[in-house]
N, CA, C and O atoms as a GROMACS GRO file, in nm:
protein
  524
    1UNK      N    1   0.083  -0.118   0.000
    1UNK     CA    2   0.000   0.000   0.000
    1UNK      C    3   0.087   0.124   0.000
    1UNK      O    4   0.197   0.125   0.056
    2UNK      N    5   0.038   0.227  -0.063
    2UNK     CA    6   0.107   0.354  -0.068
    2UNK      C    7   0.009   0.460  -0.114
    2UNK      O    8  -0.100   0.430  -0.163
    3UNK      N    9   0.049   0.586  -0.098
    3UNK     CA   10  -0.040   0.696  -0.135
    3UNK      C   11   0.040   0.811  -0.193
    3UNK      O   12   0.158   0.830  -0.162
    4UNK      N   13  -0.026   0.885  -0.279
    4UNK     CA   14   0.028   1.008  -0.336
    4UNK      C   15  -0.070   1.118  -0.302
    4UNK      O   16  -0.190   1.107  -0.327
    5UNK      N   17  -0.019   1.225  -0.244
    5UNK     CA   18  -0.102   1.342  -0.214
    5UNK      C   19  -0.044   1.458  -0.292
    5UNK      O   20   0.077   1.484  -0.287
    6UNK      N   21  -0.130   1.530  -0.364
    6UNK     CA   22  -0.088   1.635  -0.454
    6UNK      C   23  -0.146   1.769  -0.409
    6UNK      O   24  -0.262   1.777  -0.368
    7UNK      N   25  -0.061   1.874  -0.417
    7UNK     CA   26  -0.113   2.009  -0.395
    7UNK      C   27  -0.059   2.101  -0.503
    7UNK      O   28   0.036   2.065  -0.574
    8UNK      N   29  -0.118   2.218  -0.516
    8UNK     CA   30  -0.081   2.316  -0.617
    8UNK      C   31   0.027   2.407  -0.559
    8UNK      O   32  -0.001   2.484  -0.467
    9UNK      N   33   0.147   2.400  -0.612
    9UNK     CA   34   0.260   2.475  -0.558
    9UNK      C   35   0.243   2.627  -0.577
    9UNK      O   36   0.315   2.706  -0.516
   10UNK      N   37   0.148   2.668  -0.662
   10UNK     CA   38   0.124   2.810  -0.682
   10UNK      C   39   0.016   2.864  -0.588
   10UNK      O   40  -0.013   2.984  -0.589
   11UNK      N   41  -0.044   2.777  -0.508
   11UNK     CA   42  -0.153   2.816  -0.417
   11UNK      C   43  -0.127   2.756  -0.279
   11UNK      O   44  -0.156   2.638  -0.256
   12UNK      N   45  -0.074   2.836  -0.188
   12UNK     CA   46  -0.035   2.785  -0.057
   12UNK      C   47  -0.152   2.729   0.023
   12UNK      O   48  -0.131   2.648   0.113
   13UNK      N   49  -0.273   2.770  -0.007
   13UNK     CA   50  -0.388   2.716   0.068
   13UNK      C   51  -0.408   2.568   0.040
   13UNK      O   52  -0.467   2.497   0.122
   14UNK      N   53  -0.361   2.521  -0.074
   14UNK     CA   54  -0.378   2.378  -0.107
   14UNK      C   55  -0.283   2.291  -0.025
   14UNK      O   56  -0.308   2.171  -0.011
   15UNK      N   57  -0.176   2.349   0.029
   15UNK     CA   58  -0.087   2.271   0.116
   15UNK      C   59  -0.160   2.235   0.245
   15UNK      O   60  -0.141   2.126   0.299
   16UNK      N   61  -0.242   2.325   0.296
   16UNK     CA   62  -0.323   2.296   0.414
   16UNK      C   63  -0.420   2.181   0.385
   16UNK      O   64  -0.440   2.094   0.469
   17UNK      N   65  -0.478   2.181   0.266
   17UNK     CA   66  -0.567   2.072   0.227
   17UNK      C   67  -0.490   1.940   0.219
   17UNK      O   68  -0.541   1.835   0.259
   18UNK      N   69  -0.366   1.944   0.168
   18UNK     CA   70  -0.283   1.824   0.162
   18UNK      C   71  -0.254   1.772   0.303
   18UNK      O   72  -0.253   1.651   0.326
   19UNK      N   73  -0.229   1.863   0.395
   19UNK     CA   74  -0.206   1.824   0.534
   19UNK      C   75  -0.329   1.755   0.592
   19UNK      O   76  -0.318   1.654   0.661
   20UNK      N   77  -0.447   1.809   0.562
   20UNK     CA   78  -0.572   1.748   0.609
   20UNK      C   79  -0.592   1.610   0.547
   20UNK      O   80  -0.637   1.518   0.616
   21UNK      N   81  -0.562   1.594   0.418
   21UNK     CA   82  -0.574   1.465   0.351
   21UNK      C   83  -0.483   1.363   0.417
   21UNK      O   84  -0.522   1.248   0.438
   22UNK      N   85  -0.359   1.405   0.448
   22UNK     CA   86  -0.263   1.312   0.511
   22UNK      C   87  -0.311   1.268   0.648
   22UNK      O   88  -0.301   1.151   0.682
   23UNK      N   89  -0.362   1.361   0.728
   23UNK     CA   90  -0.415   1.326   0.859
   23UNK      C   91  -0.532   1.228   0.845
   23UNK      O   92  -0.543   1.133   0.922
   24UNK      N   93  -0.619   1.254   0.749
   24UNK     CA   94  -0.734   1.166   0.725
   24UNK      C   95  -0.686   1.027   0.682
   24UNK      O   96  -0.736   0.925   0.730
   25UNK      N   97  -0.590   1.023   0.590
   25UNK     CA   98  -0.533   0.896   0.545
   25UNK      C   99  -0.476   0.818   0.663
   25UNK      O  100  -0.505   0.700   0.680
   26UNK      N  101  -0.393   0.884   0.744
   26UNK     CA  102  -0.328   0.817   0.856
   26UNK      C  103  -0.428   0.769   0.962
   26UNK      O  104  -0.402   0.672   1.032
   27UNK      N  105  -0.541   0.837   0.972
   27UNK     CA  106  -0.641   0.795   1.072
   27UNK      C  107  -0.723   0.675   1.024
   27UNK      O  108  -0.788   0.609   1.105
   28UNK      N  109  -0.720   0.647   0.894
   28UNK     CA  110  -0.805   0.542   0.839
   28UNK      C  111  -0.730   0.421   0.785
   28UNK      O  112  -0.787   0.312   0.774
   29UNK      N  113  -0.603   0.438   0.750
   29UNK     CA  114  -0.527   0.330   0.687
   29UNK      C  115  -0.390   0.322   0.752
   29UNK      O  116  -0.323   0.423   0.772
   30UNK      N  117  -0.347   0.200   0.785
   30UNK     CA  118  -0.212   0.181   0.837
   30UNK      C  119  -0.162   0.042   0.798
   30UNK      O  120  -0.239  -0.044   0.756
   31UNK      N  121  -0.033   0.024   0.815
   31UNK     CA  122   0.029  -0.106   0.790
   31UNK      C  123  -0.004  -0.200   0.904
   31UNK      O  124  -0.052  -0.156   1.009
   32UNK      N  125   0.020  -0.328   0.886
   32UNK     CA  126  -0.003  -0.426   0.992
   32UNK      C  127   0.074  -0.392   1.119
   32UNK      O  128   0.032  -0.425   1.230
   33UNK      N  129   0.188  -0.324   1.102
   33UNK     CA  130   0.271  -0.286   1.217
   33UNK      C  131   0.212  -0.166   1.293
   33UNK      O  132   0.260  -0.132   1.401
   34UNK      N  133   0.109  -0.104   1.236
   34UNK     CA  134   0.050   0.015   1.297
   34UNK      C  135   0.109   0.144   1.246
   34UNK      O  136   0.059   0.252   1.276
   35UNK      N  137   0.217   0.134   1.168
   35UNK     CA  138   0.279   0.253   1.110
   35UNK      C  139   0.197   0.304   0.992
   35UNK      O  140   0.126   0.226   0.928
   36UNK      N  141   0.208   0.434   0.962
   36UNK     CA  142   0.135   0.486   0.846
   36UNK      C  143   0.186   0.425   0.716
   36UNK      O  144   0.302   0.386   0.707
   37UNK      N  145   0.100   0.418   0.617
   37UNK     CA  146   0.144   0.370   0.487
   37UNK      C  147   0.237   0.475   0.424
   37UNK      O  148   0.223   0.594   0.452
   38UNK      N  149   0.330   0.432   0.341
   38UNK     CA  150   0.418   0.528   0.276
   38UNK      C  151   0.337   0.624   0.188
   38UNK      O  152   0.249   0.582   0.114
   39UNK      N  153   0.370   0.751   0.199
   39UNK     CA  154   0.301   0.852   0.118
   39UNK      C  155   0.403   0.953   0.068
   39UNK      O  156   0.493   0.994   0.141
   40UNK      N  157   0.387   0.992  -0.058
   40UNK     CA  158   0.472   1.092  -0.121
   40UNK      C  159   0.387   1.216  -0.146
   40UNK      O  160   0.271   1.206  -0.186
   41UNK      N  161   0.446   1.332  -0.121
   41UNK     CA  162   0.380   1.460  -0.145
   41UNK      C  163   0.429   1.517  -0.277
   41UNK      O  164   0.550   1.528  -0.300
   42UNK      N  165   0.336   1.553  -0.366
   42UNK     CA  166   0.371   1.613  -0.493
   42UNK      C  167   0.330   1.759  -0.495
   42UNK      O  168   0.212   1.792  -0.478
   43UNK      N  169   0.428   1.846  -0.515
   43UNK     CA  170   0.405   1.990  -0.529
   43UNK      C  171   0.389   2.016  -0.678
   43UNK      O  172   0.488   2.042  -0.747
   44UNK      N  173   0.267   2.008  -0.726
   44UNK     CA  174   0.240   2.011  -0.870
   44UNK      C  175   0.238   2.153  -0.925
   44UNK      O  176   0.225   2.250  -0.850
   45UNK      N  177   0.252   2.164  -1.055
   45UNK     CA  178   0.254   2.288  -1.133
   45UNK      C  179   0.386   2.362  -1.122
   45UNK      O  180   0.390   2.484  -1.127
   46UNK      N  181   0.495   2.286  -1.109
   46UNK     CA  182   0.627   2.352  -1.103
   46UNK      C  183   0.665   2.414  -1.237
   46UNK      O  184   0.764   2.486  -1.245
   47UNK      N  185   0.587   2.388  -1.341
   47UNK     CA  186   0.615   2.441  -1.474
   47UNK      C  187   0.558   2.582  -1.495
   47UNK      O  188   0.582   2.642  -1.599
   48UNK      N  189   0.484   2.635  -1.399
   48UNK     CA  190   0.423   2.768  -1.415
   48UNK      C  191   0.490   2.868  -1.322
   48UNK      O  192   0.559   2.831  -1.227
   49UNK      N  193   0.468   2.994  -1.349
   49UNK     CA  194   0.523   3.099  -1.264
   49UNK      C  195   0.432   3.119  -1.142
   49UNK      O  196   0.317   3.077  -1.143
   50UNK      N  197   0.485   3.183  -1.041
   50UNK     CA  198   0.405   3.212  -0.921
   50UNK      C  199   0.427   3.112  -0.810
   50UNK      O  200   0.343   3.101  -0.720
   51UNK      N  201   0.538   3.039  -0.813
   51UNK     CA  202   0.568   2.942  -0.707
   51UNK      C  203   0.605   3.017  -0.580
   51UNK      O  204   0.685   3.111  -0.584
   52UNK      N  205   0.548   2.976  -0.469
   52UNK     CA  206   0.578   3.036  -0.338
   52UNK      C  207   0.707   2.974  -0.285
   52UNK      O  208   0.705   2.865  -0.228
   53UNK      N  209   0.819   3.044  -0.305
   53UNK     CA  210   0.950   2.990  -0.265
   53UNK      C  211   0.961   2.969  -0.114
   53UNK      O  212   1.029   2.877  -0.069
   54UNK      N  213   0.893   3.053  -0.036
   54UNK     CA  214   0.894   3.034   0.109
   54UNK      C  215   0.830   2.902   0.148
   54UNK      O  216   0.879   2.832   0.237
   55UNK      N  217   0.722   2.868   0.081
   55UNK     CA  218   0.656   2.741   0.107
   55UNK      C  219   0.746   2.625   0.065
   55UNK      O  220   0.757   2.525   0.136
   56UNK      N  221   0.812   2.638  -0.049
   56UNK     CA  222   0.901   2.533  -0.099
   56UNK      C  223   1.012   2.505   0.003
   56UNK      O  224   1.045   2.389   0.028
   57UNK      N  225   1.068   2.609   0.060
   57UNK     CA  226   1.178   2.590   0.154
   57UNK      C  227   1.133   2.523   0.284
   57UNK      O  228   1.216   2.469   0.357
   58UNK      N  229   1.004   2.526   0.313
   58UNK     CA  230   0.954   2.463   0.435
   58UNK      C  231   0.904   2.320   0.415
   58UNK      O  232   0.863   2.255   0.511
   59UNK      N  233   0.908   2.270   0.292
   59UNK     CA  234   0.849   2.138   0.264
   59UNK      C  235   0.926   2.022   0.326
   59UNK      O  236   0.864   1.921   0.360
   60UNK      N  237   1.057   2.032   0.341
   60UNK     CA  238   1.131   1.923   0.405
   60UNK      C  239   1.081   1.902   0.548
   60UNK      O  240   1.052   1.789   0.588
   61UNK      N  241   1.069   2.010   0.623
   61UNK     CA  242   1.019   2.002   0.760
   61UNK      C  243   0.874   1.958   0.765
   61UNK      O  244   0.836   1.878   0.851
   62UNK      N  245   0.793   2.009   0.672
   62UNK     CA  246   0.652   1.971   0.666
   62UNK      C  247   0.639   1.820   0.643
   62UNK      O  248   0.559   1.754   0.710
   63UNK      N  249   0.716   1.766   0.550
   63UNK     CA  250   0.709   1.623   0.519
   63UNK      C  251   0.756   1.539   0.637
   63UNK      O  252   0.697   1.435   0.666
   64UNK      N  253   0.859   1.583   0.704
   64UNK     CA  254   0.908   1.511   0.821
   64UNK      C  255   0.802   1.511   0.931
   64UNK      O  256   0.774   1.408   0.991
   65UNK      N  257   0.743   1.626   0.957
   65UNK     CA  258   0.640   1.638   1.061
   65UNK      C  259   0.515   1.558   1.028
   65UNK      O  260   0.446   1.508   1.117
   66UNK      N  261   0.484   1.546   0.899
   66UNK     CA  262   0.361   1.480   0.855
   66UNK      C  263   0.382   1.335   0.813
   66UNK      O  264   0.289   1.271   0.764
   67UNK      N  265   0.502   1.282   0.830
   67UNK     CA  266   0.536   1.142   0.798
   67UNK      C  267   0.522   1.109   0.649
   67UNK      O  268   0.483   0.997   0.614
   68UNK      N  269   0.555   1.204   0.562
   68UNK     CA  270   0.568   1.171   0.420
   68UNK      C  271   0.707   1.112   0.400
   68UNK      O  272   0.801   1.150   0.470
   69UNK      N  273   0.721   1.019   0.306
   69UNK     CA  274   0.853   0.961   0.280
   69UNK      C  275   0.938   1.054   0.195
   69UNK      O  276   1.059   1.034   0.185
   70UNK      N  277   0.878   1.154   0.134
   70UNK     CA  278   0.949   1.251   0.054
   70UNK      C  279   0.853   1.338  -0.023
   70UNK      O  280   0.731   1.319  -0.019
   71UNK      N  281   0.910   1.436  -0.094
   71UNK     CA  282   0.828   1.523  -0.177
   71UNK      C  283   0.903   1.559  -0.304
   71UNK      O  284   1.026   1.553  -0.308
   72UNK      N  285   0.828   1.597  -0.406
   72UNK     CA  286   0.886   1.634  -0.534
   72UNK      C  287   0.810   1.753  -0.591
   72UNK      O  288   0.688   1.761  -0.578
   73UNK      N  289   0.884   1.846  -0.654
   73UNK     CA  290   0.820   1.945  -0.738
   73UNK      C  291   0.787   1.873  -0.868
   73UNK      O  292   0.876   1.814  -0.929
   74UNK      N  293   0.663   1.878  -0.910
   74UNK     CA  294   0.620   1.804  -1.028
   74UNK      C  295   0.539   1.890  -1.123
   74UNK      O  296   0.491   1.998  -1.088
   75UNK      N  297   0.527   1.839  -1.243
   75UNK     CA  298   0.434   1.894  -1.342
   75UNK      C  299   0.368   1.775  -1.409
   75UNK      O  300   0.432   1.700  -1.482
   76UNK      N  301   0.240   1.759  -1.384
   76UNK     CA  302   0.167   1.652  -1.452
   76UNK      C  303   0.157   1.684  -1.601
   76UNK      O  304   0.160   1.594  -1.685
   77UNK      N  305   0.146   1.811  -1.633
   77UNK     CA  306   0.134   1.855  -1.772
   77UNK      C  307   0.259   1.822  -1.852
   77UNK      O  308   0.250   1.774  -1.965
   78UNK      N  309   0.377   1.846  -1.793
   78UNK     CA  310   0.503   1.826  -1.864
   78UNK      C  311   0.579   1.702  -1.819
   78UNK      O  312   0.695   1.683  -1.856
   79UNK      N  313   0.516   1.618  -1.739
   79UNK     CA  314   0.575   1.493  -1.691
   79UNK      C  315   0.711   1.516  -1.623
   79UNK      O  316   0.810   1.449  -1.654
   80UNK      N  317   0.714   1.610  -1.529
   80UNK     CA  318   0.836   1.641  -1.455
   80UNK      C  319   0.830   1.571  -1.319
   80UNK      O  320   0.736   1.593  -1.242
   81UNK      N  321   0.928   1.488  -1.291
   81UNK     CA  322   0.946   1.416  -1.164
   81UNK      C  323   0.833   1.318  -1.129
   81UNK      O  324   0.825   1.274  -1.015
   82UNK      N  325   0.749   1.284  -1.223
   82UNK     CA  326   0.641   1.190  -1.196
   82UNK      C  327   0.698   1.049  -1.177
   82UNK      O  328   0.664   0.981  -1.080
   83UNK      N  329   0.785   1.007  -1.268
   83UNK     CA  330   0.846   0.874  -1.256
   83UNK      C  331   0.932   0.862  -1.131
   83UNK      O  332   0.930   0.759  -1.063
   84UNK      N  333   1.007   0.968  -1.099
   84UNK     CA  334   1.093   0.966  -0.982
   84UNK      C  335   1.012   0.954  -0.853
   84UNK      O  336   1.049   0.880  -0.762
   85UNK      N  337   0.900   1.026  -0.847
   85UNK     CA  338   0.813   1.017  -0.729
   85UNK      C  339   0.754   0.877  -0.716
   85UNK      O  340   0.748   0.821  -0.606
   86UNK      N  341   0.711   0.821  -0.827
   86UNK     CA  342   0.656   0.686  -0.826
   86UNK      C  343   0.760   0.584  -0.784
   86UNK      O  344   0.729   0.491  -0.709
   87UNK      N  345   0.882   0.600  -0.831
   87UNK     CA  346   0.989   0.506  -0.796
   87UNK      C  347   1.019   0.512  -0.646
   87UNK      O  348   1.039   0.408  -0.583
   88UNK      N  349   1.023   0.633  -0.589
   88UNK     CA  350   1.048   0.644  -0.445
   88UNK      C  351   0.935   0.579  -0.366
   88UNK      O  352   0.961   0.510  -0.267
   89UNK      N  353   0.812   0.602  -0.408
   89UNK     CA  354   0.699   0.543  -0.336
   89UNK      C  355   0.704   0.391  -0.344
   89UNK      O  356   0.684   0.323  -0.243
   90UNK      N  357   0.729   0.337  -0.460
   90UNK     CA  358   0.736   0.191  -0.476
   90UNK      C  359   0.849   0.133  -0.390
   90UNK      O  360   0.832   0.029  -0.328
   91UNK      N  361   0.963   0.201  -0.386
   91UNK     CA  362   1.075   0.154  -0.304
   91UNK      C  363   1.031   0.145  -0.158
   91UNK      O  364   1.059   0.045  -0.092
   92UNK      N  365   0.964   0.247  -0.108
   92UNK     CA  366   0.920   0.244   0.032
   92UNK      C  367   0.811   0.140   0.055
   92UNK      O  368   0.805   0.079   0.162
   93UNK      N  369   0.724   0.120  -0.043
   93UNK     CA  370   0.622   0.017  -0.031
   93UNK      C  371   0.687  -0.121  -0.022
   93UNK      O  372   0.644  -0.206   0.056
   94UNK      N  373   0.788  -0.144  -0.103
   94UNK     CA  374   0.857  -0.273  -0.101
   94UNK      C  375   0.931  -0.294   0.031
   94UNK      O  376   0.934  -0.405   0.084
   95UNK      N  377   0.990  -0.188   0.084
   95UNK     CA  378   1.059  -0.200   0.212
   95UNK      C  379   0.963  -0.233   0.324
   95UNK      O  380   1.000  -0.303   0.419
   96UNK      N  381   0.840  -0.186   0.316
   96UNK     CA  382   0.740  -0.218   0.418
   96UNK      C  383   0.706  -0.366   0.417
   96UNK      O  384   0.665  -0.422   0.520
   97UNK      N  385   0.721  -0.429   0.302
   97UNK     CA  386   0.688  -0.572   0.290
   97UNK      C  387   0.801  -0.663   0.336
   97UNK      O  388   0.781  -0.784   0.343
   98UNK      N  389   0.917  -0.609   0.368
   98UNK     CA  390   1.031  -0.694   0.402
   98UNK      C  391   1.032  -0.739   0.547
   98UNK      O  392   1.104  -0.833   0.581
   99UNK      N  393   0.954  -0.674   0.632
   99UNK     CA  394   0.949  -0.704   0.775
   99UNK      C  395   1.083  -0.686   0.846
   99UNK      O  396   1.105  -0.744   0.951
  100UNK      N  397   1.173  -0.605   0.790
  100UNK     CA  398   1.299  -0.577   0.856
  100UNK      C  399   1.283  -0.456   0.947
  100UNK      O  400   1.210  -0.363   0.912
  101UNK      N  401   1.348  -0.455   1.061
  101UNK     CA  402   1.348  -0.334   1.142
  101UNK      C  403   1.412  -0.220   1.063
  101UNK      O  404   1.492  -0.245   0.973
  102UNK      N  405   1.376  -0.094   1.096
  102UNK     CA  406   1.426   0.021   1.022
  102UNK      C  407   1.577   0.023   1.007
  102UNK      O  408   1.628   0.057   0.901
  103UNK      N  409   1.648  -0.015   1.112
  103UNK     CA  410   1.794  -0.007   1.105
  103UNK      C  411   1.853  -0.109   1.009
  103UNK      O  412   1.970  -0.097   0.971
  104UNK      N  413   1.776  -0.210   0.967
  104UNK     CA  414   1.826  -0.310   0.874
  104UNK      C  415   1.789  -0.280   0.730
  104UNK      O  416   1.832  -0.351   0.640
  105UNK      N  417   1.709  -0.175   0.706
  105UNK     CA  418   1.674  -0.141   0.569
  105UNK      C  419   1.796  -0.085   0.499
  105UNK      O  420   1.864   0.005   0.549
  106UNK      N  421   1.823  -0.139   0.384
  106UNK     CA  422   1.932  -0.090   0.302
  106UNK      C  423   1.867  -0.013   0.187
  106UNK      O  424   1.825  -0.073   0.088
  107UNK      N  425   1.860   0.119   0.199
  107UNK     CA  426   1.782   0.202   0.108
  107UNK      C  427   1.828   0.190  -0.037
  107UNK      O  428   1.747   0.212  -0.127
  108UNK      N  429   1.952   0.157  -0.061
  108UNK     CA  430   1.998   0.146  -0.198
  108UNK      C  431   1.989   0.002  -0.249
  108UNK      O  432   2.030  -0.025  -0.362
  109UNK      N  433   1.937  -0.089  -0.170
  109UNK     CA  434   1.934  -0.229  -0.206
  109UNK      C  435   1.822  -0.268  -0.299
  109UNK      O  436   1.825  -0.378  -0.355
  110UNK      N  437   1.724  -0.184  -0.317
  110UNK     CA  438   1.611  -0.216  -0.404
  110UNK      C  439   1.618  -0.126  -0.525
  110UNK      O  440   1.620  -0.004  -0.512
  111UNK      N  441   1.620  -0.185  -0.641
  111UNK     CA  442   1.623  -0.109  -0.764
  111UNK      C  443   1.486  -0.121  -0.829
  111UNK      O  444   1.433  -0.231  -0.846
  112UNK      N  445   1.428  -0.007  -0.866
  112UNK     CA  446   1.299  -0.004  -0.932
  112UNK      C  447   1.324   0.028  -1.077
  112UNK      O  448   1.384   0.131  -1.109
  113UNK      N  449   1.278  -0.059  -1.166
  113UNK     CA  450   1.295  -0.035  -1.309
  113UNK      C  451   1.174  -0.088  -1.382
  113UNK      O  452   1.092  -0.162  -1.328
  114UNK      N  453   1.166  -0.049  -1.505
  114UNK     CA  454   1.053  -0.097  -1.586
  114UNK      C  455   1.071  -0.245  -1.614
  114UNK      O  456   1.182  -0.292  -1.643
  115UNK      N  457   0.962  -0.318  -1.606
  115UNK     CA  458   0.967  -0.462  -1.629
  115UNK      C  459   0.973  -0.490  -1.778
  115UNK      O  460   0.932  -0.408  -1.861
  116UNK      N  461   1.024  -0.607  -1.812
  116UNK     CA  462   1.025  -0.646  -1.953
  116UNK      C  463   0.882  -0.672  -1.997
  116UNK      O  464   0.792  -0.690  -1.915
  117UNK      N  465   0.862  -0.675  -2.125
  117UNK     CA  466   0.726  -0.696  -2.177
  117UNK      C  467   0.665  -0.826  -2.125
  117UNK      O  468   0.548  -0.830  -2.090
  118UNK      N  469   0.745  -0.932  -2.121
  118UNK     CA  470   0.693  -1.062  -2.077
  118UNK      C  471   0.647  -1.056  -1.932
  118UNK      O  472   0.538  -1.105  -1.900
  119UNK      N  473   0.727  -0.998  -1.845
  119UNK     CA  474   0.688  -0.994  -1.704
  119UNK      C  475   0.574  -0.896  -1.682
  119UNK      O  476   0.496  -0.914  -1.589
  120UNK      N  477   0.564  -0.791  -1.766
  120UNK     CA  478   0.452  -0.699  -1.754
  120UNK      C  479   0.321  -0.771  -1.783
  120UNK      O  480   0.220  -0.745  -1.717
  121UNK      N  481   0.321  -0.861  -1.880
  121UNK     CA  482   0.198  -0.928  -1.917
  121UNK      C  483   0.154  -1.028  -1.810
  121UNK      O  484   0.040  -1.075  -1.812
  122UNK      N  485   0.243  -1.060  -1.716
  122UNK     CA  486   0.208  -1.153  -1.610
  122UNK      C  487   0.213  -1.089  -1.472
  122UNK      O  488   0.228  -1.158  -1.372
  123UNK      N  489   0.202  -0.954  -1.468
  123UNK     CA  490   0.204  -0.888  -1.337
  123UNK      C  491   0.081  -0.928  -1.258
  123UNK      O  492  -0.021  -0.967  -1.315
  124UNK      N  493   0.090  -0.919  -1.128
  124UNK     CA  494  -0.021  -0.962  -1.042
  124UNK      C  495  -0.149  -0.887  -1.066
  124UNK      O  496  -0.258  -0.944  -1.057
  125UNK      N  497  -0.138  -0.757  -1.098
  125UNK     CA  498  -0.262  -0.679  -1.114
  125UNK      C  499  -0.332  -0.706  -1.246
  125UNK      O  500  -0.452  -0.686  -1.257
  126UNK      N  501  -0.261  -0.750  -1.344
  126UNK     CA  502  -0.321  -0.763  -1.476
  126UNK      C  503  -0.310  -0.904  -1.534
  126UNK      O  504  -0.350  -0.926  -1.649
  127UNK      N  505  -0.259  -0.998  -1.460
  127UNK     CA  506  -0.235  -1.131  -1.513
  127UNK      C  507  -0.366  -1.203  -1.537
  127UNK      O  508  -0.456  -1.204  -1.453
  128UNK      N  509  -0.373  -1.263  -1.653
  128UNK     CA  510  -0.487  -1.348  -1.687
  128UNK      C  511  -0.429  -1.478  -1.741
  128UNK      O  512  -0.330  -1.476  -1.814
  129UNK      N  513  -0.489  -1.590  -1.707
  129UNK     CA  514  -0.436  -1.718  -1.758
  129UNK      C  515  -0.450  -1.722  -1.910
  129UNK      O  516  -0.547  -1.673  -1.967
  130UNK      N  517  -0.349  -1.781  -1.973
  130UNK     CA  518  -0.355  -1.797  -2.118
  130UNK      C  519  -0.438  -1.919  -2.148
  130UNK      O  520  -0.419  -2.025  -2.089
  131UNK      N  521  -0.528  -1.905  -2.240
  131UNK     CA  522  -0.618  -2.015  -2.278
  131UNK      C  523  -0.569  -2.090  -2.398
  131UNK      O  524  -0.633  -2.185  -2.442
   0.00000   0.00000   0.00000
């Protein structure tokens, strides 16, 4: 399990909404260990002018305080940092499945890459038996 929460980097009021979404998520969904599910924060619309630089500089602390695994400036329109955010989220989701204590996680030990065509056709979410 994992989550992506998106806010508009040009509108600081949407960061408050993202904070509320994260609190709601954490109150309703958790891992078997009781810890929150991994969540990535996306500061969307980095391709437009009007970015609140003061808000951007506070996002590291905000993410730490709100238990996000990380954040990215993104543009859904121009596909900026979308793959990178997804890769980080998947890495953290996979680490949650290992049942290792935090100190035993080797953050560089899991490589996320695109699957080959054959393995994509047999992924768990889309696999259908061949007739």
